[in-house]
All heavy atoms as TSV, in Angstrom:
chain	resi	resn	atom	element	x	y	z
A	1	MET	N	N	56.113	19.577	8.055
A	1	MET	CA	C	57.248	19.415	7.191
A	1	MET	C	C	56.757	19.294	5.743
A	1	MET	O	O	55.822	18.559	5.466
A	1	MET	CB	C	58.029	18.168	7.599
A	1	MET	CG	C	59.197	17.943	6.717
A	1	MET	SD	S	60.562	16.964	7.375
A	1	MET	CE	C	59.933	15.389	7.696
A	2	LYS	N	N	57.415	20.021	4.830
A	2	LYS	CA	C	57.030	19.984	3.421
A	2	LYS	C	C	57.562	18.734	2.746
A	2	LYS	O	O	58.679	18.303	3.021
A	2	LYS	CB	C	57.610	21.191	2.681
A	2	LYS	CG	C	56.789	22.421	2.755
A	2	LYS	CD	C	57.354	23.447	1.803
A	2	LYS	CE	C	56.391	24.593	1.657
A	2	LYS	NZ	N	56.864	25.588	0.721
A	3	LYS	N	N	56.756	18.188	1.860
A	3	LYS	CA	C	57.192	17.038	1.092
A	3	LYS	C	C	57.871	17.542	-0.179
A	3	LYS	O	O	57.327	18.385	-0.888
A	3	LYS	CB	C	56.002	16.156	0.735
A	3	LYS	CG	C	56.399	14.900	0.033
A	3	LYS	CD	C	55.216	13.982	-0.191
A	3	LYS	CE	C	55.679	12.734	-0.889
A	3	LYS	NZ	N	54.580	11.816	-1.126
A	4	VAL	N	N	59.046	17.033	-0.461
A	4	VAL	CA	C	59.785	17.429	-1.650
A	4	VAL	C	C	59.239	16.633	-2.832
A	4	VAL	O	O	59.135	15.401	-2.759
A	4	VAL	CB	C	61.288	17.131	-1.474
A	4	VAL	CG1	C	62.060	17.483	-2.740
A	4	VAL	CG2	C	61.839	17.876	-0.277
A	5	PRO	N	N	58.874	17.322	-3.921
A	5	PRO	CA	C	58.343	16.591	-5.074
A	5	PRO	C	C	59.414	15.686	-5.686
A	5	PRO	O	O	60.601	16.013	-5.685
A	5	PRO	CB	C	57.931	17.689	-6.057
A	5	PRO	CG	C	58.602	18.921	-5.594
A	5	PRO	CD	C	58.912	18.750	-4.149
A	6	LYS	N	N	58.980	14.551	-6.203
A	6	LYS	CA	C	59.901	13.594	-6.808
A	6	LYS	C	C	60.470	14.181	-8.094
A	6	LYS	O	O	59.738	14.639	-8.954
A	6	LYS	CB	C	59.163	12.290	-7.107
A	6	LYS	CG	C	60.047	11.226	-7.677
A	6	LYS	CD	C	59.269	9.949	-7.919
A	6	LYS	CE	C	60.158	8.912	-8.564
A	6	LYS	NZ	N	59.412	7.698	-8.863
A	7	GLN	N	N	61.791	14.154	-8.208
A	7	GLN	CA	C	62.456	14.668	-9.392
A	7	GLN	C	C	62.431	13.599	-10.476
A	7	GLN	O	O	62.667	12.426	-10.202
A	7	GLN	CB	C	63.913	15.031	-9.053
A	7	GLN	CG	C	64.705	15.580	-10.197
A	7	GLN	CD	C	64.228	16.944	-10.649
A	7	GLN	OE1	O	63.860	17.763	-9.840
A	7	GLN	NE2	N	64.216	17.165	-11.923
A	8	GLU	N	N	62.153	13.998	-11.701
A	8	GLU	CA	C	62.164	13.062	-12.819
A	8	GLU	C	C	63.295	13.436	-13.760
A	8	GLU	O	O	63.532	14.614	-14.016
A	8	GLU	CB	C	60.827	13.091	-13.560
A	8	GLU	CG	C	59.688	12.553	-12.727
A	8	GLU	CD	C	58.381	12.476	-13.496
A	8	GLU	OE1	O	58.315	12.974	-14.640
A	8	GLU	OE2	O	57.433	11.915	-12.955
A	9	TYR	N	N	64.011	12.426	-14.252
A	9	TYR	CA	C	65.150	12.626	-15.125
A	9	TYR	C	C	64.917	11.905	-16.444
A	9	TYR	O	O	64.283	10.863	-16.481
A	9	TYR	CB	C	66.429	12.083	-14.474
A	9	TYR	CG	C	66.747	12.745	-13.152
A	9	TYR	CD1	C	66.400	12.144	-11.945
A	9	TYR	CD2	C	67.382	13.970	-13.104
A	9	TYR	CE1	C	66.692	12.739	-10.732
A	9	TYR	CE2	C	67.680	14.581	-11.900
A	9	TYR	CZ	C	67.332	13.966	-10.713
A	9	TYR	OH	O	67.620	14.572	-9.527
A	10	THR	N	N	65.479	12.451	-17.521
A	10	THR	CA	C	65.341	11.820	-18.834
A	10	THR	C	C	66.264	10.618	-18.935
A	10	THR	O	O	67.241	10.501	-18.189
A	10	THR	CB	C	65.688	12.806	-19.963
A	10	THR	OG1	O	67.069	13.177	-19.844
A	10	THR	CG2	C	64.799	14.043	-19.923
A	11	VAL	N	N	65.981	9.754	-19.893
A	11	VAL	CA	C	66.823	8.590	-20.135
A	11	VAL	C	C	68.226	9.041	-20.524
A	11	VAL	O	O	69.219	8.444	-20.114
A	11	VAL	CB	C	66.224	7.702	-21.253
A	11	VAL	CG1	C	67.169	6.566	-21.606
A	11	VAL	CG2	C	64.881	7.161	-20.847
A	12	GLU	N	N	68.312	10.116	-21.296
A	12	GLU	CA	C	69.611	10.623	-21.733
A	12	GLU	C	C	70.453	11.077	-20.542
A	12	GLU	O	O	71.649	10.792	-20.466
A	12	GLU	CB	C	69.446	11.790	-22.720
A	12	GLU	CG	C	68.847	11.393	-24.048
A	12	GLU	CD	C	67.326	11.235	-24.024
A	12	GLU	OE1	O	66.670	11.706	-23.064
A	12	GLU	OE2	O	66.805	10.612	-24.963
A	13	PHE	N	N	69.827	11.787	-19.600
A	13	PHE	CA	C	70.534	12.257	-18.411
A	13	PHE	C	C	71.039	11.071	-17.594
A	13	PHE	O	O	72.200	11.030	-17.175
A	13	PHE	CB	C	69.616	13.140	-17.564
A	13	PHE	CG	C	70.270	13.664	-16.309
A	13	PHE	CD1	C	71.063	14.797	-16.352
A	13	PHE	CD2	C	70.089	13.023	-15.093
A	13	PHE	CE1	C	71.670	15.279	-15.197
A	13	PHE	CE2	C	70.689	13.496	-13.938
A	13	PHE	CZ	C	71.479	14.635	-13.999
A	14	LYS	N	N	70.167	10.101	-17.390
A	14	LYS	CA	C	70.545	8.919	-16.624
A	14	LYS	C	C	71.685	8.175	-17.315
A	14	LYS	O	O	72.648	7.744	-16.671
A	14	LYS	CB	C	69.350	7.979	-16.460
A	14	LYS	CG	C	68.247	8.525	-15.590
A	14	LYS	CD	C	67.076	7.556	-15.560
A	14	LYS	CE	C	65.927	8.064	-14.715
A	14	LYS	NZ	N	64.817	7.104	-14.688
A	15	GLY	N	N	71.569	8.038	-18.633
A	15	GLY	CA	C	72.595	7.337	-19.400
A	15	GLY	C	C	73.949	8.016	-19.310
A	15	GLY	O	O	74.982	7.358	-19.171
A	16	GLN	N	N	73.963	9.344	-19.392
A	16	GLN	CA	C	75.218	10.086	-19.293
A	16	GLN	C	C	75.833	9.933	-17.903
A	16	GLN	O	O	77.046	9.809	-17.774
A	16	GLN	CB	C	74.994	11.568	-19.612
A	16	GLN	CG	C	74.728	11.848	-21.076
A	16	GLN	CD	C	75.897	11.472	-21.963
A	16	GLN	OE1	O	77.056	11.668	-21.604
A	16	GLN	NE2	N	75.596	10.913	-23.117
A	17	ALA	N	N	75.001	9.954	-16.876
A	17	ALA	CA	C	75.495	9.788	-15.509
A	17	ALA	C	C	76.115	8.402	-15.338
A	17	ALA	O	O	77.214	8.265	-14.793
A	17	ALA	CB	C	74.359	9.999	-14.508
A	18	VAL	N	N	75.444	7.383	-15.820
A	18	VAL	CA	C	75.951	6.013	-15.717
A	18	VAL	C	C	77.237	5.865	-16.528
A	18	VAL	O	O	78.191	5.225	-16.092
A	18	VAL	CB	C	74.880	4.995	-16.181
A	18	VAL	CG1	C	75.462	3.592	-16.301
A	18	VAL	CG2	C	73.695	4.997	-15.225
A	19	LYS	N	N	77.273	6.497	-17.690
A	19	LYS	CA	C	78.460	6.428	-18.545
A	19	LYS	C	C	79.687	6.988	-17.828
A	19	LYS	O	O	80.778	6.431	-17.919
A	19	LYS	CB	C	78.205	7.206	-19.841
A	19	LYS	CG	C	79.291	7.087	-20.864
A	19	LYS	CD	C	78.898	7.817	-22.143
A	19	LYS	CE	C	79.979	7.718	-23.183
A	19	LYS	NZ	N	79.615	8.448	-24.404
A	20	GLN	N	N	79.510	8.073	-17.089
A	20	GLN	CA	C	80.622	8.660	-16.340
A	20	GLN	C	C	81.145	7.698	-15.287
A	20	GLN	O	O	82.353	7.618	-15.053
A	20	GLN	CB	C	80.197	9.970	-15.690
A	20	GLN	CG	C	79.984	11.094	-16.684
A	20	GLN	CD	C	79.675	12.411	-15.992
A	20	GLN	OE1	O	80.182	12.688	-14.914
A	20	GLN	NE2	N	78.814	13.206	-16.610
A	21	VAL	N	N	80.241	6.955	-14.665
A	21	VAL	CA	C	80.655	5.970	-13.661
A	21	VAL	C	C	81.416	4.839	-14.349
A	21	VAL	O	O	82.453	4.382	-13.858
A	21	VAL	CB	C	79.437	5.412	-12.888
A	21	VAL	CG1	C	79.837	4.254	-11.983
A	21	VAL	CG2	C	78.775	6.522	-12.084
A	22	LYS	N	N	80.935	4.407	-15.510
A	22	LYS	CA	C	81.569	3.281	-16.210
A	22	LYS	C	C	82.955	3.624	-16.735
A	22	LYS	O	O	83.778	2.732	-16.892
A	22	LYS	CB	C	80.672	2.805	-17.343
A	22	LYS	CG	C	79.462	2.055	-16.847
A	22	LYS	CD	C	78.678	1.448	-17.980
A	22	LYS	CE	C	77.545	0.610	-17.435
A	22	LYS	NZ	N	76.822	-0.086	-18.480
A	23	ILE	N	N	83.231	4.911	-17.001
A	23	ILE	CA	C	84.567	5.265	-17.500
A	23	ILE	C	C	85.566	5.444	-16.359
A	23	ILE	O	O	86.720	5.753	-16.602
A	23	ILE	CB	C	84.551	6.524	-18.399
A	23	ILE	CG1	C	84.077	7.761	-17.642
A	23	ILE	CG2	C	83.750	6.278	-19.655
A	23	ILE	CD1	C	84.275	9.065	-18.400
A	24	GLY	N	N	85.115	5.258	-15.131
A	24	GLY	CA	C	86.047	5.250	-14.018
A	24	GLY	C	C	85.848	6.285	-12.936
A	24	GLY	O	O	86.536	6.256	-11.928
A	25	LYS	N	N	84.929	7.224	-13.123
A	25	LYS	CA	C	84.672	8.195	-12.055
A	25	LYS	C	C	83.924	7.502	-10.920
A	25	LYS	O	O	83.137	6.590	-11.148
A	25	LYS	CB	C	83.820	9.359	-12.564
A	25	LYS	CG	C	84.568	10.366	-13.405
A	25	LYS	CD	C	83.687	11.561	-13.653
A	25	LYS	CE	C	84.406	12.687	-14.330
A	25	LYS	NZ	N	83.509	13.839	-14.533
A	26	SER	N	N	84.158	7.959	-9.714
A	26	SER	CA	C	83.459	7.354	-8.575
A	26	SER	C	C	81.996	7.794	-8.556
A	26	SER	O	O	81.653	8.890	-9.027
A	26	SER	CB	C	84.130	7.752	-7.259
A	26	SER	OG	O	83.863	9.100	-6.957
A	27	ILE	N	N	81.164	6.942	-8.021
A	27	ILE	CA	C	79.735	7.244	-7.924
A	27	ILE	C	C	79.523	8.500	-7.083
A	27	ILE	O	O	78.712	9.356	-7.431
A	27	ILE	CB	C	78.952	6.040	-7.348
A	27	ILE	CG1	C	78.883	4.942	-8.408
A	27	ILE	CG2	C	77.547	6.451	-6.914
A	27	ILE	CD1	C	78.156	3.696	-7.983
A	28	GLY	N	N	80.272	8.623	-6.009
A	28	GLY	CA	C	80.143	9.793	-5.138
A	28	GLY	C	C	80.458	11.087	-5.861
A	28	GLY	O	O	79.748	12.082	-5.718
A	29	LEU	N	N	81.521	11.086	-6.663
A	29	LEU	CA	C	81.923	12.286	-7.391
A	29	LEU	C	C	80.893	12.659	-8.458
A	29	LEU	O	O	80.488	13.816	-8.558
A	29	LEU	CB	C	83.292	12.074	-8.050
A	29	LEU	CG	C	83.819	13.244	-8.878
A	29	LEU	CD1	C	84.039	14.460	-7.997
A	29	LEU	CD2	C	85.098	12.845	-9.579
A	30	VAL	N	N	80.442	11.679	-9.230
A	30	VAL	CA	C	79.449	11.942	-10.282
A	30	VAL	C	C	78.151	12.441	-9.664
A	30	VAL	O	O	77.553	13.408	-10.145
A	30	VAL	CB	C	79.194	10.680	-11.143
A	30	VAL	CG1	C	78.078	10.919	-12.139
A	30	VAL	CG2	C	80.476	10.266	-11.856
A	31	ALA	N	N	77.723	11.802	-8.590
A	31	ALA	CA	C	76.486	12.214	-7.921
A	31	ALA	C	C	76.595	13.655	-7.432
A	31	ALA	O	O	75.671	14.450	-7.611
A	31	ALA	CB	C	76.179	11.273	-6.759
A	32	LYS	N	N	77.719	13.997	-6.840
A	32	LYS	CA	C	77.916	15.357	-6.336
A	32	LYS	C	C	77.917	16.369	-7.479
A	32	LYS	O	O	77.285	17.419	-7.384
A	32	LYS	CB	C	79.235	15.440	-5.553
A	32	LYS	CG	C	79.449	16.753	-4.872
A	32	LYS	CD	C	80.703	16.735	-4.020
A	32	LYS	CE	C	80.868	18.075	-3.316
A	32	LYS	NZ	N	82.075	18.090	-2.478
A	33	GLU	N	N	78.616	16.046	-8.569
A	33	GLU	CA	C	78.679	16.948	-9.722
A	33	GLU	C	C	77.298	17.204	-10.328
A	33	GLU	O	O	77.006	18.300	-10.782
A	33	GLU	CB	C	79.593	16.368	-10.801
A	33	GLU	CG	C	81.058	16.411	-10.459
A	33	GLU	CD	C	81.928	15.740	-11.510
A	33	GLU	OE1	O	81.394	15.072	-12.422
A	33	GLU	OE2	O	83.157	15.864	-11.394
A	34	LEU	N	N	76.456	16.174	-10.332
A	34	LEU	CA	C	75.139	16.283	-10.968
A	34	LEU	C	C	74.017	16.627	-9.992
A	34	LEU	O	O	72.871	16.764	-10.396
A	34	LEU	CB	C	74.806	14.974	-11.696
A	34	LEU	CG	C	75.772	14.588	-12.819
A	34	LEU	CD1	C	75.386	13.239	-13.393
A	34	LEU	CD2	C	75.786	15.649	-13.913
A	35	GLY	N	N	74.351	16.724	-8.712
A	35	GLY	CA	C	73.338	17.058	-7.715
A	35	GLY	C	C	72.386	15.923	-7.421
A	35	GLY	O	O	71.200	16.134	-7.159
A	36	LEU	N	N	72.917	14.710	-7.454
A	36	LEU	CA	C	72.107	13.516	-7.204
A	36	LEU	C	C	72.447	12.914	-5.852
A	36	LEU	O	O	73.521	13.139	-5.309
A	36	LEU	CB	C	72.394	12.448	-8.269
A	36	LEU	CG	C	72.081	12.793	-9.710
A	36	LEU	CD1	C	72.667	11.737	-10.634
A	36	LEU	CD2	C	70.585	12.900	-9.908
A	37	VAL	N	N	71.550	12.090	-5.368
A	37	VAL	CA	C	71.820	11.267	-4.196
A	37	VAL	C	C	72.592	10.052	-4.710
A	37	VAL	O	O	72.247	9.482	-5.752
A	37	VAL	CB	C	70.494	10.828	-3.528
A	37	VAL	CG1	C	70.746	9.892	-2.373
A	37	VAL	CG2	C	69.700	12.042	-3.089
A	38	GLU	N	N	73.647	9.672	-3.983
A	38	GLU	CA	C	74.486	8.554	-4.433
A	38	GLU	C	C	73.685	7.280	-4.682
A	38	GLU	O	O	73.933	6.565	-5.647
A	38	GLU	CB	C	75.588	8.262	-3.415
A	38	GLU	CG	C	76.698	9.278	-3.422
A	38	GLU	CD	C	77.825	8.910	-2.473
A	38	GLU	OE1	O	78.149	7.708	-2.353
A	38	GLU	OE2	O	78.371	9.832	-1.841
A	39	GLN	N	N	72.719	6.991	-3.821
A	39	GLN	CA	C	71.936	5.763	-3.977
A	39	GLN	C	C	71.126	5.769	-5.265
A	39	GLN	O	O	70.964	4.734	-5.901
A	39	GLN	CB	C	71.011	5.538	-2.771
A	39	GLN	CG	C	70.331	4.187	-2.788
A	39	GLN	CD	C	71.320	3.030	-2.799
A	39	GLN	OE1	O	72.254	2.984	-2.018
A	39	GLN	NE2	N	71.127	2.092	-3.702
A	40	THR	N	N	70.657	6.934	-5.664
A	40	THR	CA	C	69.911	7.041	-6.921
A	40	THR	C	C	70.805	6.626	-8.082
A	40	THR	O	O	70.404	5.841	-8.951
A	40	THR	CB	C	69.412	8.489	-7.129
A	40	THR	OG1	O	68.531	8.821	-6.062
A	40	THR	CG2	C	68.691	8.636	-8.455
A	41	LEU	N	N	72.018	7.142	-8.101
A	41	LEU	CA	C	72.957	6.798	-9.169
A	41	LEU	C	C	73.328	5.320	-9.120
A	41	LEU	O	O	73.414	4.671	-10.166
A	41	LEU	CB	C	74.198	7.683	-9.080
A	41	LEU	CG	C	75.222	7.546	-10.195
A	41	LEU	CD1	C	74.584	7.693	-11.574
A	41	LEU	CD2	C	76.329	8.576	-10.018
A	42	ARG	N	N	73.514	4.776	-7.923
A	42	ARG	CA	C	73.797	3.341	-7.801
A	42	ARG	C	C	72.656	2.521	-8.405
A	42	ARG	O	O	72.881	1.527	-9.096
A	42	ARG	CB	C	73.970	2.942	-6.339
A	42	ARG	CG	C	75.311	3.245	-5.786
A	42	ARG	CD	C	75.500	2.596	-4.406
A	42	ARG	NE	N	76.670	3.151	-3.781
A	42	ARG	CZ	C	76.659	4.183	-2.925
A	42	ARG	NH1	N	75.518	4.729	-2.567
A	42	ARG	NH2	N	77.772	4.649	-2.428
A	43	ASN	N	N	71.426	2.947	-8.124
A	43	ASN	CA	C	70.262	2.240	-8.671
A	43	ASN	C	C	70.263	2.287	-10.197
A	43	ASN	O	O	69.958	1.294	-10.853
A	43	ASN	CB	C	68.964	2.845	-8.130
A	43	ASN	CG	C	68.773	2.597	-6.658
A	43	ASN	OD1	O	69.401	1.731	-6.059
A	43	ASN	ND2	N	67.905	3.383	-6.041
A	44	TRP	N	N	70.598	3.453	-10.752
A	44	TRP	CA	C	70.645	3.581	-12.218
A	44	TRP	C	C	71.700	2.670	-12.822
A	44	TRP	O	O	71.475	2.054	-13.867
A	44	TRP	CB	C	70.917	5.026	-12.625
A	44	TRP	CG	C	69.826	5.990	-12.296
A	44	TRP	CD1	C	68.574	5.701	-11.831
A	44	TRP	CD2	C	69.881	7.410	-12.390
A	44	TRP	NE1	N	67.864	6.864	-11.633
A	44	TRP	CE2	C	68.641	7.920	-11.978
A	44	TRP	CE3	C	70.872	8.306	-12.784
A	44	TRP	CZ2	C	68.358	9.275	-11.959
A	44	TRP	CZ3	C	70.590	9.664	-12.767
A	44	TRP	CH2	C	69.341	10.142	-12.357
A	45	VAL	N	N	72.853	2.552	-12.173
A	45	VAL	CA	C	73.916	1.676	-12.674
A	45	VAL	C	C	73.426	0.225	-12.670
A	45	VAL	O	O	73.615	-0.507	-13.641
A	45	VAL	CB	C	75.202	1.837	-11.828
A	45	VAL	CG1	C	76.238	0.773	-12.201
A	45	VAL	CG2	C	75.782	3.238	-12.002
A	46	LYS	N	N	72.777	-0.193	-11.596
A	46	LYS	CA	C	72.246	-1.564	-11.515
A	46	LYS	C	C	71.180	-1.798	-12.582
A	46	LYS	O	O	71.161	-2.843	-13.229
A	46	LYS	CB	C	71.638	-1.822	-10.132
A	46	LYS	CG	C	72.653	-1.990	-9.044
A	46	LYS	CD	C	71.948	-2.230	-7.709
A	46	LYS	CE	C	72.929	-2.251	-6.559
A	46	LYS	NZ	N	72.237	-2.407	-5.264
A	47	LEU	N	N	70.275	-0.824	-12.752
A	47	LEU	CA	C	69.210	-0.977	-13.738
A	47	LEU	C	C	69.757	-1.015	-15.153
A	47	LEU	O	O	69.241	-1.735	-16.014
A	47	LEU	CB	C	68.192	0.161	-13.595
A	47	LEU	CG	C	67.314	0.095	-12.348
A	47	LEU	CD1	C	66.505	1.388	-12.202
A	47	LEU	CD2	C	66.385	-1.104	-12.407
A	48	THR	N	N	70.808	-0.253	-15.418
A	48	THR	CA	C	71.431	-0.271	-16.737
A	48	THR	C	C	72.027	-1.643	-17.015
A	48	THR	O	O	71.917	-2.162	-18.127
A	48	THR	CB	C	72.524	0.813	-16.834
A	48	THR	OG1	O	71.917	2.093	-16.625
A	48	THR	CG2	C	73.201	0.794	-18.188
A	49	ALA	N	N	72.629	-2.239	-16.013
A	49	ALA	CA	C	73.240	-3.557	-16.173
A	49	ALA	C	C	72.200	-4.621	-16.519
A	49	ALA	O	O	72.502	-5.572	-17.238
A	49	ALA	CB	C	73.992	-3.948	-14.904
A	50	THR	N	N	70.978	-4.441	-16.033
A	50	THR	CA	C	69.919	-5.415	-16.324
A	50	THR	C	C	69.040	-4.982	-17.495
A	50	THR	O	O	68.099	-5.684	-17.858
A	50	THR	CB	C	69.016	-5.623	-15.089
A	50	THR	OG1	O	68.401	-4.385	-14.726
A	50	THR	CG2	C	69.801	-6.164	-13.921
A	51	GLY	N	N	69.331	-3.809	-18.072
A	51	GLY	CA	C	68.566	-3.328	-19.223
A	51	GLY	C	C	67.200	-2.789	-18.869
A	51	GLY	O	O	66.305	-2.752	-19.698
A	52	LYS	N	N	67.019	-2.336	-17.634
A	52	LYS	CA	C	65.704	-1.884	-17.191
A	52	LYS	C	C	65.646	-0.404	-16.840
A	52	LYS	O	O	64.729	0.038	-16.159
A	52	LYS	CB	C	65.263	-2.694	-15.971
A	52	LYS	CG	C	65.091	-4.156	-16.267
A	52	LYS	CD	C	64.671	-4.921	-15.040
A	52	LYS	CE	C	64.523	-6.401	-15.350
A	52	LYS	NZ	N	64.181	-7.172	-14.168
A	53	LEU	N	N	66.618	0.388	-17.310
A	53	LEU	CA	C	66.632	1.813	-17.007
A	53	LEU	C	C	65.596	2.523	-17.871
A	53	LEU	O	O	65.643	2.451	-19.091
A	53	LEU	CB	C	68.022	2.406	-17.259
A	53	LEU	CG	C	68.215	3.846	-16.837
A	53	LEU	CD1	C	68.130	3.972	-15.320
A	53	LEU	CD2	C	69.555	4.366	-17.308
A	54	ASN	N	N	64.634	3.186	-17.218
A	54	ASN	CA	C	63.558	3.879	-17.931
A	54	ASN	C	C	63.697	5.383	-17.774
A	54	ASN	O	O	64.326	5.858	-16.837
A	54	ASN	CB	C	62.185	3.468	-17.395
A	54	ASN	CG	C	61.868	2.027	-17.717
A	54	ASN	OD1	O	62.247	1.522	-18.754
A	54	ASN	ND2	N	61.175	1.375	-16.810
A	55	GLY	N	N	63.033	6.108	-18.645
A	55	GLY	CA	C	63.032	7.557	-18.574
A	55	GLY	C	C	61.934	8.073	-17.694
A	55	GLY	O	O	61.224	7.329	-17.023
A	56	MET	N	N	61.748	9.392	-17.700
A	56	MET	CA	C	60.753	10.001	-16.836
A	56	MET	C	C	59.345	9.621	-17.278
A	56	MET	O	O	59.027	9.635	-18.459
A	56	MET	CB	C	60.914	11.517	-16.820
A	56	MET	CG	C	60.786	12.208	-18.127
A	56	MET	SD	S	61.077	13.944	-17.869
A	56	MET	CE	C	60.339	14.580	-19.336
A	57	GLY	N	N	58.560	9.231	-16.335
A	57	GLY	CA	C	57.167	8.920	-16.587
A	57	GLY	C	C	56.916	7.658	-17.366
A	57	GLY	O	O	55.801	7.391	-17.772
A	58	THR	N	N	57.917	6.854	-17.606
A	58	THR	CA	C	57.698	5.634	-18.369
A	58	THR	C	C	57.362	4.494	-17.421
A	58	THR	O	O	57.954	4.348	-16.370
A	58	THR	CB	C	58.938	5.246	-19.207
A	58	THR	OG1	O	60.050	5.098	-18.340
A	58	THR	CG2	C	59.226	6.272	-20.268
A	59	LYS	N	N	56.417	3.730	-17.822
A	59	LYS	CA	C	56.017	2.572	-17.034
A	59	LYS	C	C	55.996	1.360	-17.961
A	59	LYS	O	O	55.776	1.491	-19.155
A	59	LYS	CB	C	54.624	2.783	-16.435
A	59	LYS	CG	C	54.573	3.897	-15.417
A	59	LYS	CD	C	53.214	4.026	-14.811
A	59	LYS	CE	C	53.216	5.182	-13.819
A	59	LYS	NZ	N	51.931	5.423	-13.227
A	60	VAL	N	N	56.202	0.215	-17.386
A	60	VAL	CA	C	56.172	-1.004	-18.167
A	60	VAL	C	C	54.738	-1.252	-18.616
A	60	VAL	O	O	53.809	-1.213	-17.826
A	60	VAL	CB	C	56.682	-2.195	-17.328
A	60	VAL	CG1	C	56.596	-3.491	-18.128
A	60	VAL	CG2	C	58.105	-1.938	-16.874
A	61	VAL	N	N	54.574	-1.506	-19.909
A	61	VAL	CA	C	53.235	-1.749	-20.460
A	61	VAL	C	C	53.059	-3.246	-20.587
A	61	VAL	O	O	53.861	-3.920	-21.207
A	61	VAL	CB	C	53.087	-1.073	-21.841
A	61	VAL	CG1	C	51.724	-1.357	-22.433
A	61	VAL	CG2	C	53.317	0.424	-21.721
A	62	THR	N	N	51.970	-3.735	-20.004
A	62	THR	CA	C	51.670	-5.151	-20.096
A	62	THR	C	C	50.621	-5.369	-21.177
A	62	THR	O	O	49.888	-4.459	-21.538
A	62	THR	CB	C	51.147	-5.681	-18.737
A	62	THR	OG1	O	49.961	-4.969	-18.397
A	62	THR	CG2	C	52.182	-5.518	-17.650
A	63	PRO	N	N	50.496	-6.586	-21.689
A	63	PRO	CA	C	49.524	-6.855	-22.754
A	63	PRO	C	C	48.063	-6.704	-22.338
A	63	PRO	O	O	47.184	-6.687	-23.176
A	63	PRO	CB	C	49.803	-8.300	-23.139
A	63	PRO	CG	C	50.972	-8.752	-22.381
A	63	PRO	CD	C	51.323	-7.720	-21.388
A	64	GLU	N	N	47.811	-6.567	-21.057
A	64	GLU	CA	C	46.415	-6.510	-20.583
A	64	GLU	C	C	45.772	-5.248	-20.938
A	64	GLU	O	O	45.843	-4.187	-20.652
A	64	GLU	CB	C	46.391	-6.762	-19.088
A	64	GLU	CG	C	46.907	-8.129	-18.759
A	64	GLU	CD	C	47.158	-8.286	-17.268
A	64	GLU	OE1	O	47.098	-7.318	-16.492
A	64	GLU	OE2	O	47.434	-9.422	-16.875
């Protein structure tokens, strides 16, 4: 079985997707329109609420 490569999305793309959910569209509808898995979009909404939504390839940098 082939492994599907992990898709990376920009912060702008994630932000626009979350914005559509916040204006009242259902997560299922937005996910379908954008070709996302619903759980991925749910995770982005939760991360946005906590201020931890990152873009592609970004990692938290520690002082070490």
